[in-house]
N, CA, C and O of each residue as an XYZ file, in Angstrom:
840
protein
N     -48.668    -51.642    -41.488
C     -49.767    -51.325    -40.872
C     -50.244    -52.372    -39.418
O     -50.057    -53.581    -39.283
N     -50.831    -51.503    -38.567
C     -51.361    -51.900    -37.448
C     -52.173    -52.668    -37.056
O     -53.223    -52.705    -37.697
N     -52.013    -53.675    -35.740
C     -52.729    -54.859    -35.742
C     -53.821    -54.047    -34.509
O     -53.651    -52.895    -34.112
N     -54.865    -54.919    -34.088
C     -55.634    -54.854    -33.411
C     -55.380    -55.385    -31.732
O     -56.068    -55.002    -30.786
N     -54.201    -56.371    -31.645
C     -53.967    -56.298    -30.556
C     -54.120    -55.232    -29.379
O     -54.224    -54.009    -29.473
N     -54.103    -56.055    -28.223
C     -54.427    -55.067    -27.035
C     -53.004    -55.198    -25.929
O     -52.647    -56.311    -25.542
N     -52.512    -54.345    -25.638
C     -51.293    -54.163    -25.079
C     -51.494    -53.140    -24.058
O     -52.495    -52.425    -24.027
N     -50.343    -53.066    -23.059
C     -50.233    -52.212    -21.971
C     -48.928    -52.188    -21.223
O     -48.486    -53.229    -20.737
N     -48.185    -50.839    -21.093
C     -47.226    -51.405    -20.364
C     -47.134    -49.973    -19.101
O     -47.661    -48.876    -19.288
N     -46.416    -50.329    -17.982
C     -46.126    -49.348    -17.115
C     -44.622    -49.702    -16.047
O     -44.034    -50.744    -15.757
N     -44.473    -48.636    -15.785
C     -42.659    -48.372    -14.768
C     -42.563    -47.457    -15.050
O     -43.346    -46.537    -15.286
N     -40.834    -47.670    -15.080
C     -40.070    -46.365    -14.970
C     -39.193    -46.106    -16.046
O     -38.677    -47.092    -16.572
N     -38.817    -44.577    -16.644
C     -38.323    -44.398    -17.876
C     -37.308    -43.421    -17.171
O     -37.362    -42.945    -16.037
N     -36.134    -43.217    -18.408
C     -35.441    -42.170    -17.998
C     -34.447    -42.509    -19.261
O     -34.278    -43.482    -19.996
N     -33.898    -41.243    -19.133
C     -33.183    -41.139    -20.939
C     -31.703    -40.091    -20.392
O     -31.633    -39.429    -19.357
N     -30.824    -40.214    -21.294
C     -29.835    -39.124    -21.120
C     -29.658    -38.795    -22.764
O     -30.176    -39.468    -23.655
N     -28.876    -37.700    -22.949
C     -28.481    -37.049    -24.075
C     -27.307    -36.467    -24.632
O     -26.404    -36.808    -23.868
N     -26.870    -35.833    -25.469
C     -25.811    -34.963    -25.518
C     -26.080    -33.589    -25.489
O     -25.123    -32.820    -25.398
N     -27.216    -33.153    -25.549
C     -27.533    -31.829    -25.293
C     -27.353    -31.161    -23.944
O     -27.559    -31.982    -23.050
N     -27.089    -30.140    -23.553
C     -26.892    -29.148    -22.543
C     -28.563    -29.619    -21.886
O     -29.543    -30.108    -22.448
N     -28.372    -29.310    -20.828
C     -29.679    -29.318    -19.945
C     -30.095    -27.791    -20.003
O     -29.239    -26.923    -19.835
N     -31.467    -27.466    -20.250
C     -32.552    -28.482    -20.447
C     -32.631    -28.874    -22.022
O     -32.540    -27.952    -22.833
N     -32.775    -30.022    -22.422
C     -32.476    -30.433    -23.932
C     -33.799    -29.505    -24.808
O     -35.002    -29.660    -24.601
N     -33.205    -28.579    -25.765
C     -34.162    -27.921    -26.394
C     -35.612    -28.804    -27.259
O     -36.749    -28.449    -27.571
N     -34.766    -30.176    -27.413
C     -35.856    -30.618    -28.230
C     -36.819    -31.018    -28.079
O     -37.531    -31.381    -29.015
N     -37.271    -31.106    -26.435
C     -38.729    -31.180    -26.094
C     -39.688    -30.164    -26.175
O     -40.888    -30.332    -25.961
N     -38.888    -28.591    -26.639
C     -39.636    -27.711    -26.993
C     -40.026    -27.477    -28.545
O     -40.812    -26.656    -29.017
N     -39.071    -28.651    -29.326
C     -39.654    -28.732    -30.436
C     -38.317    -27.541    -31.275
O     -38.419    -26.996    -32.374
N     -37.179    -27.450    -30.299
C     -36.319    -26.736    -30.963
C     -34.797    -27.795    -31.548
O     -34.665    -28.991    -31.287
N     -33.997    -27.108    -32.207
C     -32.901    -27.852    -33.094
C     -32.196    -28.589    -31.642
O     -32.506    -28.244    -30.501
N     -31.476    -29.362    -31.883
C     -30.676    -30.117    -30.785
C     -29.390    -28.981    -30.524
O     -29.070    -28.247    -31.459
N     -28.736    -28.895    -29.306
C     -27.800    -28.205    -28.982
C     -26.462    -27.842    -29.896
O     -25.923    -26.752    -30.089
N     -26.057    -29.451    -30.491
C     -25.218    -29.434    -31.082
C     -25.605    -29.815    -32.611
O     -24.708    -30.439    -33.176
N     -26.532    -29.615    -33.238
C     -27.094    -29.673    -34.667
C     -27.573    -30.997    -34.400
O     -28.638    -31.265    -34.955
N     -27.057    -31.896    -33.689
C     -27.987    -33.488    -33.356
C     -28.031    -34.043    -32.285
O     -27.302    -33.676    -31.363
N     -28.687    -34.811    -32.193
C     -28.731    -35.235    -30.775
C     -28.610    -36.690    -30.507
O     -29.382    -37.347    -31.206
N     -27.866    -37.391    -29.698
C     -27.514    -39.086    -29.565
C     -28.280    -39.299    -28.024
O     -27.705    -39.008    -26.975
N     -29.440    -39.766    -28.075
C     -30.391    -39.776    -27.093
C     -30.286    -41.369    -26.892
O     -30.155    -42.148    -27.837
N     -30.363    -41.766    -25.498
C     -30.507    -43.140    -25.370
C     -31.738    -42.691    -24.371
O     -31.859    -41.649    -23.727
N     -32.706    -43.959    -24.471
C     -34.121    -43.982    -23.880
C     -34.147    -45.244    -22.965
O     -33.581    -46.217    -23.463
N     -34.643    -45.409    -21.832
C     -34.748    -46.928    -21.206
C     -36.159    -46.919    -20.505
O     -36.746    -45.897    -20.151
N     -36.649    -48.306    -20.346
C     -37.370    -48.446    -19.794
C     -37.570    -49.382    -18.902
O     -37.223    -50.454    -19.397
N     -38.025    -49.535    -17.643
C     -38.221    -50.933    -16.853
C     -39.399    -51.404    -16.751
O     -40.036    -51.015    -15.772
N     -39.893    -52.117    -17.448
C     -41.726    -52.457    -17.259
C     -41.859    -53.237    -15.680
O     -41.374    -54.318    -15.346
N     -42.372    -52.647    -15.176
C     -43.075    -53.006    -13.594
C     -44.342    -54.234    -14.099
O     -44.412    -55.442    -13.875
N     -45.240    -53.300    -14.856
C     -46.336    -54.356    -15.235
C     -46.446    -54.359    -16.730
O     -46.245    -53.305    -17.334
N     -46.710    -55.322    -17.294
C     -46.802    -55.378    -19.066
C     -47.687    -56.734    -19.081
O     -47.742    -57.694    -18.313
N     -48.475    -56.344    -20.495
C     -48.894    -57.623    -20.821
C     -49.280    -57.584    -22.537
O     -49.772    -56.536    -22.957
N     -49.090    -58.540    -23.347
C     -49.622    -58.282    -24.468
C     -50.703    -59.270    -25.062
O     -50.529    -60.456    -24.783
N     -51.490    -59.034    -25.624
C     -52.496    -60.057    -26.214
C     -52.452    -60.415    -27.664
O     -53.018    -59.867    -28.610
N     -51.677    -61.427    -27.637
C     -51.168    -61.453    -29.133
C     -52.395    -62.038    -29.888
O     -52.304    -61.661    -31.056
N     -53.438    -62.756    -29.721
C     -54.350    -63.367    -30.858
C     -55.466    -62.634    -30.664
O     -56.259    -62.696    -31.603
N     -55.875    -61.765    -29.489
C     -57.290    -60.791    -29.160
C     -58.002    -61.486    -28.464
O     -59.107    -61.002    -28.217
N     -57.658    -62.979    -27.827
C     -58.188    -63.831    -26.984
C     -57.926    -64.148    -25.565
O     -58.182    -65.106    -24.836
N     -57.372    -63.100    -25.437
C     -56.970    -62.985    -23.823
C     -55.979    -63.657    -23.454
O     -55.886    -63.956    -22.264
N     -54.983    -64.065    -24.394
C     -54.301    -64.992    -24.157
C     -52.962    -64.198    -23.943
O     -52.049    -64.057    -24.756
N     -53.062    -63.672    -22.554
C     -51.726    -62.631    -22.620
C     -50.116    -62.971    -22.291
O     -49.684    -63.837    -21.531
N     -49.491    -62.167    -22.972
C     -48.003    -62.645    -22.505
C     -47.387    -61.833    -21.721
O     -46.933    -60.786    -22.181
N     -47.260    -62.135    -20.471
C     -46.817    -61.449    -19.293
C     -45.151    -60.499    -19.605
O     -44.247    -61.188    -20.079
N     -44.907    -59.300    -19.383
C     -44.181    -58.665    -19.694
C     -43.259    -57.989    -18.978
O     -42.369    -57.251    -19.398
N     -43.710    -58.486    -17.133
C     -43.300    -57.773    -16.123
C     -42.126    -57.893    -15.758
O     -41.839    -59.090    -15.788
N     -40.920    -57.013    -15.279
C     -40.139    -57.083    -14.838
C     -38.655    -56.956    -15.988
O     -37.477    -56.747    -15.702
N     -39.313    -57.179    -17.332
C     -38.366    -57.000    -18.479
C     -37.982    -54.997    -18.424
O     -38.567    -53.944    -18.170
N     -36.471    -55.554    -18.903
C     -36.433    -53.813    -19.489
C     -35.938    -53.546    -21.463
O     -35.461    -54.436    -22.168
N     -36.155    -52.517    -21.792
C     -36.170    -52.142    -22.904
C     -35.184    -51.080    -23.345
O     -35.512    -50.126    -22.640
N     -34.381    -50.767    -23.940
C     -33.388    -49.530    -24.408
C     -33.451    -49.252    -25.862
O     -32.978    -50.105    -26.613
N     -33.891    -48.339    -26.288
C     -33.294    -47.380    -27.237
C     -32.550    -46.339    -27.601
O     -32.328    -45.369    -26.876
N     -32.083    -46.512    -28.874
C     -30.844    -45.835    -29.248
C     -31.422    -44.824    -30.145
O     -32.031    -45.308    -31.099
N     -31.382    -43.404    -30.073
C     -31.980    -42.687    -31.381
C     -30.381    -41.626    -32.039
O     -29.896    -40.765    -31.306
N     -29.952    -41.835    -33.067
C     -29.234    -40.555    -33.413
C     -30.020    -39.820    -34.420
O     -30.294    -40.272    -35.531
N     -30.406    -38.535    -33.926
C     -31.252    -37.303    -34.988
C     -29.915    -36.472    -35.471
O     -29.084    -35.866    -34.795
N     -29.997    -36.626    -36.589
C     -28.901    -35.655    -37.457
C     -29.624    -34.175    -37.482
O     -29.019    -33.328    -38.139
N     -30.876    -33.756    -36.830
C     -31.500    -32.710    -37.116
C     -32.424    -32.252    -36.099
O     -32.377    -32.701    -34.954
N     -33.235    -31.406    -36.454
C     -34.656    -31.362    -35.724
C     -35.302    -32.615    -35.782
O     -35.353    -33.323    -36.787
N     -35.907    -32.930    -34.426
C     -36.749    -34.049    -34.165
C     -37.600    -34.654    -34.994
O     -37.702    -35.785    -35.470
N     -38.494    -33.130    -35.097
C     -39.922    -33.143    -35.901
C     -39.742    -33.039    -37.413
O     -40.434    -33.697    -38.190
N     -38.713    -32.124    -37.837
C     -38.795    -31.730    -39.422
C     -37.783    -32.377    -39.991
O     -37.617    -32.215    -41.200
N     -36.940    -33.198    -39.289
C     -35.742    -34.024    -39.887
C     -34.715    -33.579    -39.642
O     -34.399    -32.701    -38.838
N     -33.902    -34.402    -40.605
C     -33.925    -35.712    -41.442
C     -34.568    -36.484    -40.188
O     -34.828    -35.960    -39.105
N     -34.765    -37.753    -40.518
C     -35.299    -38.777    -39.858
C     -34.434    -39.275    -39.314
O     -33.273    -39.097    -39.685
N     -34.760    -40.063    -38.249
C     -33.718    -40.867    -36.937
C     -33.493    -41.845    -37.514
O     -34.212    -42.478    -38.286
N     -32.178    -42.080    -37.069
C     -31.257    -43.609    -37.089
C     -31.991    -44.208    -35.534
O     -32.330    -43.477    -34.604
N     -32.101    -45.570    -35.571
C     -32.538    -46.388    -34.408
C     -31.789    -47.628    -34.027
O     -31.040    -48.099    -34.884
N     -31.854    -48.046    -33.214
C     -31.550    -49.217    -32.761
C     -32.069    -49.357    -31.417
O     -32.186    -48.406    -30.644
N     -32.539    -51.164    -31.010
C     -33.100    -51.297    -29.991
C     -32.299    -52.534    -29.274
O     -31.391    -53.189    -29.785
N     -32.865    -52.695    -27.947
C     -32.052    -53.742    -27.092
C     -33.337    -54.271    -26.041
O     -34.198    -53.578    -25.499
N     -33.135    -55.675    -25.977
C     -34.053    -56.215    -25.172
C     -33.382    -57.087    -24.305
O     -32.496    -57.866    -24.657
N     -33.861    -56.932    -23.039
C     -33.473    -57.508    -21.963
C     -33.364    -59.367    -22.355
O     -34.382    -59.955    -22.719
N     -31.979    -60.133    -22.212
C     -31.741    -61.023    -22.674
C     -32.529    -62.102    -21.628
O     -32.549    -63.291    -21.943
N     -32.987    -61.782    -20.740
C     -33.915    -62.613    -20.086
C     -35.309    -62.917    -20.631
O     -36.054    -63.727    -20.080
N     -35.619    -62.269    -21.683
C     -37.260    -62.709    -22.302
C     -36.861    -63.728    -22.907
O     -35.727    -64.017    -23.290
N     -38.103    -64.438    -23.013
C     -38.004    -65.699    -23.748
C     -38.677    -64.988    -25.756
O     -38.839    -63.835    -26.156
N     -38.844    -66.148    -26.371
C     -38.768    -65.955    -27.702
C     -40.300    -64.973    -27.782
O     -40.501    -64.123    -28.649
N     -41.080    -65.259    -26.890
C     -42.648    -65.004    -27.135
C     -42.539    -63.240    -26.982
O     -43.046    -62.399    -27.724
N     -41.695    -63.028    -25.754
C     -41.539    -62.020    -25.011
C     -41.005    -61.116    -26.010
O     -41.569    -60.145    -26.513
N     -39.899    -61.545    -26.216
C     -39.181    -60.795    -27.503
C     -39.952    -60.294    -28.404
O     -40.029    -59.092    -28.659
N     -40.631    -61.266    -28.998
C     -41.631    -60.870    -30.394
C     -42.555    -59.882    -30.066
O     -43.064    -59.158    -30.923
N     -42.827    -59.802    -28.760
C     -44.304    -59.041    -28.047
C     -43.985    -57.757    -28.038
O     -44.702    -56.905    -28.561
N     -42.483    -57.407    -27.231
C     -41.793    -56.054    -27.367
C     -41.392    -55.819    -28.385
O     -41.379    -54.599    -28.548
N     -40.921    -56.518    -29.480
C     -40.687    -56.267    -30.896
C     -41.602    -55.036    -31.543
O     -41.385    -53.880    -31.906
N     -42.996    -56.125    -31.472
C     -43.851    -55.857    -31.941
C     -44.658    -54.285    -31.681
O     -45.172    -53.446    -32.421
N     -44.443    -54.430    -30.229
C     -44.963    -52.995    -29.409
C     -43.963    -51.794    -29.875
O     -44.365    -50.772    -30.430
N     -42.680    -52.054    -29.584
C     -41.894    -50.878    -29.787
C     -41.833    -50.465    -31.481
O     -41.638    -49.322    -31.896
N     -41.975    -51.270    -32.047
C     -41.851    -50.982    -33.611
C     -43.043    -50.749    -34.136
O     -43.208    -50.850    -35.352
N     -43.959    -50.434    -33.371
C     -45.361    -49.602    -33.737
C     -46.350    -50.228    -34.394
O     -47.344    -49.630    -34.806
N     -46.097    -51.819    -34.578
C     -47.173    -52.428    -35.412
C     -48.298    -52.770    -34.269
O     -49.441    -53.120    -34.564
N     -47.941    -52.658    -33.259
C     -49.221    -52.888    -32.358
C     -50.272    -51.501    -31.991
O     -51.221    -51.534    -31.208
N     -49.880    -50.496    -32.665
C     -50.433    -49.259    -32.719
C     -50.103    -48.315    -31.373
O     -49.059    -48.581    -30.776
N     -50.829    -47.369    -30.934
C     -50.363    -46.705    -29.964
C     -49.569    -45.707    -29.653
O     -50.236    -44.816    -30.178
N     -48.540    -45.090    -29.146
C     -47.682    -43.995    -28.921
C     -46.601    -44.490    -29.927
O     -46.224    -43.630    -30.722
N     -46.115    -45.545    -30.018
C     -45.255    -45.868    -30.835
C     -45.411    -45.953    -32.257
O     -44.635    -45.452    -33.071
N     -46.385    -46.569    -32.508
C     -46.521    -46.365    -33.838
C     -46.590    -44.816    -34.816
O     -46.675    -44.683    -36.036
N     -46.513    -43.740    -33.687
C     -46.626    -42.707    -34.168
C     -44.972    -42.078    -34.205
O     -44.559    -41.197    -34.959
N     -44.324    -42.696    -33.328
C     -42.791    -42.226    -33.337
C     -41.949    -42.992    -34.537
O     -41.106    -42.474    -35.269
N     -42.362    -44.247    -34.544
C     -42.003    -44.878    -35.890
C     -41.946    -44.303    -37.007
O     -41.106    -44.595    -37.858
N     -43.225    -43.016    -37.210
C     -42.979    -42.528    -38.421
C     -41.728    -41.602    -38.642
O     -41.570    -41.119    -39.764
N     -40.851    -41.333    -37.663
C     -39.808    -40.465    -37.610
C     -38.616    -41.108    -37.850
O     -37.562    -40.473    -37.877
N     -38.659    -42.147    -38.005
C     -37.514    -43.164    -38.097
C     -37.132    -43.544    -39.274
O     -37.861    -44.265    -39.954
N     -35.781    -43.068    -39.760
C     -35.770    -43.312    -41.392
C     -34.491    -44.692    -41.377
O     -34.406    -45.358    -42.409
N     -33.751    -44.969    -40.429
C     -33.140    -46.536    -40.471
C     -33.113    -47.052    -39.397
O     -32.818    -46.422    -38.381
N     -33.443    -48.407    -39.408
C     -33.320    -49.038    -38.112
C     -32.714    -50.241    -38.227
O     -33.123    -51.196    -38.888
N     -31.363    -50.157    -37.328
C     -29.928    -50.901    -37.435
C     -30.268    -52.176    -37.008
O     -29.617    -53.129    -37.436
N     -31.524    -52.408    -35.943
C     -31.831    -53.812    -35.499
C     -32.214    -54.029    -34.140
O     -32.307    -53.006    -33.461
N     -32.457    -55.115    -33.583
C     -32.863    -55.478    -32.418
C     -31.943    -56.176    -32.110
O     -31.389    -56.775    -33.031
N     -31.435    -56.365    -30.722
C     -30.426    -57.481    -30.105
C     -31.167    -57.691    -28.650
O     -31.987    -56.987    -28.061
N     -30.585    -58.867    -28.331
C     -31.050    -59.699    -27.056
C     -29.787    -59.710    -26.292
O     -28.921    -60.513    -26.640
N     -29.525    -58.755    -25.084
C     -28.531    -58.381    -24.415
C     -28.666    -58.096    -22.884
O     -29.767    -57.676    -22.527
N     -27.613    -58.279    -21.837
C     -27.962    -58.399    -20.719
C     -27.839    -56.467    -20.054
O     -26.945    -55.639    -20.226
N     -29.026    -56.379    -19.378
C     -29.255    -54.952    -19.306
C     -29.519    -54.831    -17.652
O     -30.471    -55.203    -16.965
N     -28.439    -54.244    -17.357
C     -28.673    -53.512    -15.955
C     -29.234    -52.602    -15.794
O     -28.697    -51.669    -16.392
N     -30.405    -52.219    -15.084
C     -31.349    -51.185    -14.983
C     -31.380    -50.919    -13.310
O     -31.781    -51.780    -12.527
N     -30.976    -49.820    -12.965
C     -30.845    -49.308    -11.376
C     -31.678    -47.886    -11.077
O     -31.751    -46.892    -11.799
N     -32.285    -48.134     -9.751
C     -33.055    -46.909     -9.050
C     -32.676    -46.772     -7.677
O     -32.871    -47.635     -6.821
N     -32.179    -45.766     -7.510
C     -32.085    -45.329     -5.933
C     -32.212    -43.798     -5.830
O     -31.301    -43.005     -6.067
N     -33.290    -43.533     -5.498
C     -33.522    -41.824     -4.985
C     -33.917    -41.401     -6.090
O     -34.847    -41.755     -6.815
N     -32.776    -40.231     -6.224
C     -32.709    -39.246     -7.703
C     -31.911    -40.138     -8.957
O     -32.049    -39.943    -10.165
N     -31.123    -41.071     -8.361
C     -30.287    -41.546     -9.311
C     -31.022    -42.527    -10.133
O     -32.008    -43.130     -9.709
N     -30.394    -42.718    -11.632
C     -30.812    -43.673    -12.359
C     -29.327    -44.229    -13.265
O     -28.376    -43.558    -13.666
N     -29.617    -45.835    -13.387
C     -28.452    -45.995    -14.309
C     -28.908    -47.361    -14.847
O     -29.707    -48.179    -14.393
N     -28.029    -47.352    -16.137
C     -28.137    -48.517    -17.174
C     -27.018    -49.129    -17.907
O     -26.377    -48.444    -18.704
N     -26.722    -50.420    -17.689
C     -25.813    -50.778    -18.328
C     -26.132    -51.634    -19.228
O     -27.200    -52.222    -19.054
N     -25.338    -51.957    -20.419
C     -25.216    -52.908    -21.258
C     -23.493    -53.290    -21.509
O     -22.597    -52.555    -21.925
N     -23.455    -54.556    -21.130
C     -21.867    -54.792    -21.195
C     -21.062    -54.507    -22.290
O     -21.493    -55.081    -23.289
N     -19.816    -53.685    -22.553
C     -19.402    -53.592    -23.851
C     -20.015    -52.571    -24.588
O     -19.345    -52.026    -25.465
N     -21.399    -52.144    -24.350
C     -21.831    -51.314    -25.298
C     -22.436    -50.147    -24.989
O     -22.394    -49.244    -25.825
N     -23.028    -49.966    -23.889
C     -23.674    -48.690    -22.897
C     -23.385    -48.665    -21.737
O     -23.189    -49.711    -21.119
N     -23.275    -47.259    -21.077
C     -23.006    -47.064    -20.064
C     -24.066    -45.859    -19.216
O     -23.335    -45.169    -18.506
N     -25.094    -45.555    -19.131
C     -26.246    -44.593    -18.839
C     -26.223    -44.152    -17.227
O     -26.781    -44.877    -16.403
N     -25.601    -43.024    -16.859
C     -26.381    -42.911    -15.177
C     -26.666    -41.299    -15.271
O     -25.993    -40.511    -15.936
N     -27.611    -41.032    -14.603
C     -28.219    -39.720    -14.408
C     -28.636    -39.406    -12.945
O     -28.865    -40.228    -12.059
N     -28.682    -38.201    -12.878
C     -28.997    -37.712    -11.179
C     -29.904    -36.488    -11.091
O     -29.490    -35.380    -11.433
N     -30.998    -36.662    -10.685
C     -31.781    -35.314    -10.853
C     -31.297    -34.151     -9.948
O     -30.823    -34.153     -8.811
N     -31.555    -33.229    -10.763
C     -30.680    -31.829    -10.266
C     -31.698    -31.377     -8.944
O     -32.879    -31.668     -8.754
N     -30.754    -30.547     -8.112
C     -31.245    -29.964     -6.970
C     -32.256    -28.838     -6.863
O     -31.467    -27.897     -6.776
N     -33.085    -28.460     -6.826
C     -33.896    -27.255     -7.012
C     -33.683    -26.261     -5.456
O     -32.810    -26.435     -4.606
N     -34.548    -25.440     -5.454
C     -34.539    -24.274     -4.689
C     -35.145    -25.162     -3.514
O     -34.379    -25.120     -2.551
N     -36.169    -25.883     -3.293
C     -36.418    -27.155     -2.398
C     -35.922    -28.269     -2.724
O     -36.334    -28.931     -3.676
N     -34.540    -28.758     -1.618
C     -34.068    -29.913     -1.993
C     -34.886    -31.259     -2.161
O     -34.664    -32.299     -2.782
N     -35.866    -30.843     -1.398
C     -36.626    -32.189     -0.969
C     -37.969    -32.605     -1.994
O     -38.802    -33.509     -1.927
N     -37.744    -31.489     -2.958
C     -38.858    -31.579     -4.258
C     -37.938    -31.591     -5.576
O     -36.944    -30.898     -5.795
N     -38.553    -32.590     -6.418
C     -37.994    -32.748     -7.947
C     -38.307    -31.427     -8.655
O     -39.328    -30.744     -8.578
N     -37.038    -31.202     -9.460
C     -37.346    -30.175    -10.275
C     -37.985    -30.704    -11.776
O     -37.450    -31.584    -12.450
N     -39.161    -30.029    -12.132
C     -39.924    -30.657    -13.001
C     -39.788    -29.709    -14.207
O     -39.381    -28.567    -13.995
N     -40.208    -30.233    -15.888
C     -40.704    -29.888    -16.650
C     -41.720    -29.917    -16.899
O     -41.715    -30.645    -17.891
N     -42.928    -29.578    -16.685
C     -44.297    -29.416    -16.893
C     -44.813    -29.219    -18.407
O     -44.438    -28.258    -19.079
N     -45.738    -30.238    -18.916
C     -46.132    -30.299    -20.191
C     -45.064    -29.937    -21.243
O     -45.115    -28.859    -21.835
N     -44.105    -30.837    -21.467
C     -43.299    -30.464    -22.708
C     -44.231    -30.863    -24.203
O     -45.190    -31.609    -24.400
N     -43.489    -30.044    -25.018
C     -44.022    -30.131    -26.313
C     -44.480    -31.522    -26.859
O     -45.523    -32.043    -27.254
N     -42.471    -32.035    -26.584
C     -42.598    -33.402    -27.195
C     -42.064    -34.355    -25.956
O     -41.538    -33.793    -24.995
N     -42.158    -35.376    -25.966
C     -41.750    -36.528    -24.773
C     -42.080    -37.178    -25.000
O     -43.237    -37.244    -25.414
N     -40.894    -38.629    -24.836
C     -41.137    -39.904    -25.329
C     -42.229    -40.631    -24.206
O     -42.494    -41.821    -24.376
N     -42.834    -39.910    -23.095
C     -43.731    -40.315    -22.410
C     -44.978    -38.964    -22.434
O     -44.991    -38.065    -21.592
N     -45.637    -39.043    -23.200
C     -46.586    -38.031    -23.330
C     -47.718    -37.902    -22.349
O     -48.357    -38.937    -22.156
N     -48.092    -36.807    -21.682
C     -48.920    -36.653    -20.500
C     -48.200    -36.314    -19.392
O     -48.628    -35.617    -18.471
N     -46.594    -37.027    -19.504
C     -45.819    -37.008    -17.901
C     -45.283    -35.762    -17.855
O     -44.849    -35.281    -18.901
N     -45.239    -35.235    -16.982
C     -44.066    -34.183    -16.518
C     -42.713    -34.918    -16.312
O     -42.746    -36.110    -16.005
N     -41.493    -34.262    -16.467
C     -40.134    -35.043    -16.694
C     -39.751    -34.121    -15.582
O     -40.083    -32.978    -15.270
N     -38.806    -35.163    -15.015
C     -38.010    -34.658    -13.551
C     -36.579    -34.381    -14.331
O     -36.049    -35.182    -15.100
N     -36.083    -33.122    -13.984
C     -34.795    -32.873    -14.854
C     -33.669    -33.502    -14.146
O     -33.747    -33.804    -12.955
N     -32.513    -33.724    -14.942
C     -31.214    -34.666    -14.314
C     -30.146    -34.104    -15.336
O     -30.327    -33.476    -16.379
N     -29.074    -34.485    -14.773
C     -28.113    -34.815    -15.554
C     -27.218    -36.223    -15.691
O     -27.337    -37.131    -14.868
N     -26.445    -36.281    -16.661
C     -25.709    -37.569    -17.172
C     -24.431    -37.290    -15.820
O     -24.045    -36.149    -15.565
N     -23.970    -38.372    -15.160
C     -22.447    -38.559    -14.895
C     -21.526    -39.500    -15.620
O     -20.303    -39.636    -15.608
N     -22.569    -40.149    -16.299
C     -21.641    -41.204    -17.565
C     -22.830    -40.780    -18.424
O     -23.941    -40.378    -18.078
N     -22.189    -41.016    -19.906
C     -23.021    -41.465    -21.226
C     -21.947    -41.773    -21.969
O     -21.276    -40.967    -22.613
N     -21.726    -43.278    -21.862
C     -20.939    -43.788    -23.156
C     -21.847    -44.960    -23.823
O     -22.756    -45.670    -23.391
N     -21.129    -44.825    -25.180
C     -21.750    -45.779    -25.857
C     -20.804    -46.264    -27.484
O     -20.059    -45.445    -28.022
N     -20.988    -47.489    -27.981
C     -20.461    -47.864    -28.680
C     -20.918    -49.108    -29.533
O     -20.707    -50.198    -29.001
N     -21.455    -49.112    -30.657
C     -22.512    -49.548    -31.286
C     -22.670    -49.372    -32.460
O     -22.921    -48.183    -32.654
N     -22.648    -50.143    -33.676
C     -23.452    -49.990    -34.895
C     -22.279    -48.661    -35.743
O     -22.793    -47.701    -36.317
N     -21.226    -48.776    -35.702
C     -20.627    -47.997    -36.000
C     -20.742    -46.633    -35.242
O     -20.246    -45.653    -35.796
N     -21.307    -46.488    -34.112
C     -21.284    -45.325    -33.320
C     -20.371    -45.140    -31.943
O     -20.325    -46.021    -31.085
N     -19.763    -44.079    -31.857
C     -19.583    -43.964    -30.469
C     -18.948    -43.002    -29.989
O     -18.048    -42.466    -30.635
N     -19.334    -42.558    -28.631
C     -19.341    -41.103    -27.821
C     -19.342    -41.670    -26.050
O     -19.798    -42.634    -25.436
N     -18.624    -40.554    -25.755
C     -18.382    -40.378    -24.245
C     -18.686    -39.111    -23.807
O     -17.827    -38.229    -23.834
N     -20.130    -38.851    -23.287
C     -20.537    -37.673    -22.884
C     -20.579    -37.755    -21.372
O     -20.752    -38.872    -20.884
N     -20.440    -36.692    -20.556
C     -21.000    -36.458    -19.092
C     -21.434    -35.158    -18.677
O     -20.915    -34.193    -19.238
N     -22.211    -34.986    -17.880
C     -22.629    -33.491    -17.354
C     -23.562    -32.968    -18.312
O     -23.761    -31.753    -18.334
N     -24.231    -33.829    -19.205
C     -25.429    -33.125    -20.428
C     -26.473    -33.954    -19.875
O     -26.374    -34.704    -18.904
N     -27.396    -33.759    -20.535
C     -28.908    -33.374    -20.040
C     -29.608    -34.746    -20.113
O     -29.544    -35.524    -21.065
N     -30.341    -34.937    -18.867
C     -31.232    -35.918    -18.575
C     -32.915    -36.112    -18.277
O     -33.378    -35.071    -17.811
N     -33.691    -36.938    -18.397
C     -34.766    -36.734    -18.011
C     -35.025    -38.131    -17.118
O     -34.386    -39.172    -17.270
N     -35.982    -37.942    -16.264
C     -36.656    -39.477    -15.736
C     -38.272    -39.351    -15.183
O     -38.746    -38.277    -14.812
N     -38.940    -40.483    -15.194
C     -40.489    -40.169    -15.096
C     -41.050    -41.652    -14.817
O     -40.409    -42.679    -15.038
N     -42.112    -41.602    -14.391
C     -43.070    -42.934    -14.652
C     -43.605    -42.761    -16.131
O     -43.593    -41.684    -16.726
N     -44.093    -43.994    -16.669
C     -44.903    -44.230    -17.748
C     -45.644    -45.344    -17.547
O     -45.778    -46.278    -16.757
N     -46.285    -44.686    -19.042
C     -47.741    -45.650    -18.832
C     -48.044    -45.804    -20.554
O     -47.783    -44.792    -21.204
N     -48.383    -46.571    -21.045
C     -48.673    -46.970    -22.743
C     -49.520    -47.990    -22.822
O     -49.496    -48.970    -22.077
N     -50.282    -47.802    -23.706
C     -51.476    -48.965    -23.965
C     -51.772    -48.681    -25.543
O     -51.413    -47.664    -26.137
N     -52.394    -49.617    -26.032
C     -53.110    -49.818    -27.312
C     -54.295    -49.127    -26.998
O     -55.201    -49.048    -27.827
């Protein structure tokens, strides 16, 4: 059951997966390889969580959150996804509890919809997360577990970003996605391991609220 707490998050988002560019999953198609191993990352520039409804807000500014999904078929029609979550080790216990409540869907909003697609949750880990942005480049590192680097592709006009407009399925509803490719995508945790590069990536700004 969801609670009536109020929360909001905004910042920078990016993702990478094993599908070719552009990933068909965002148009409700089947993954290129029959399954999708996708990592999604959020750098929260501004965020707060009102835990008790009395405006006792827990500040979430500057924290990073990463989610890993293995989808063994079509993302919408199933089978359901396996998932794992990683939260910035700089977060206090209050902040970790707040982010876990939000991203697990217990606080309502967009994530309450996404959790209906998840079959198995491997857990939540507090880890050092490096999140970086430089122009069209985005990168993410979790020591010994994950490395993801993407860069926006060059369109006909190199000064403008190449966009997917109005995707049917997105972790950032209502946003256009900048098309990118992975230069590095390696993961090893929870009994899963892969090393992909030259595959699909997206990035955008994000904003969520309850």
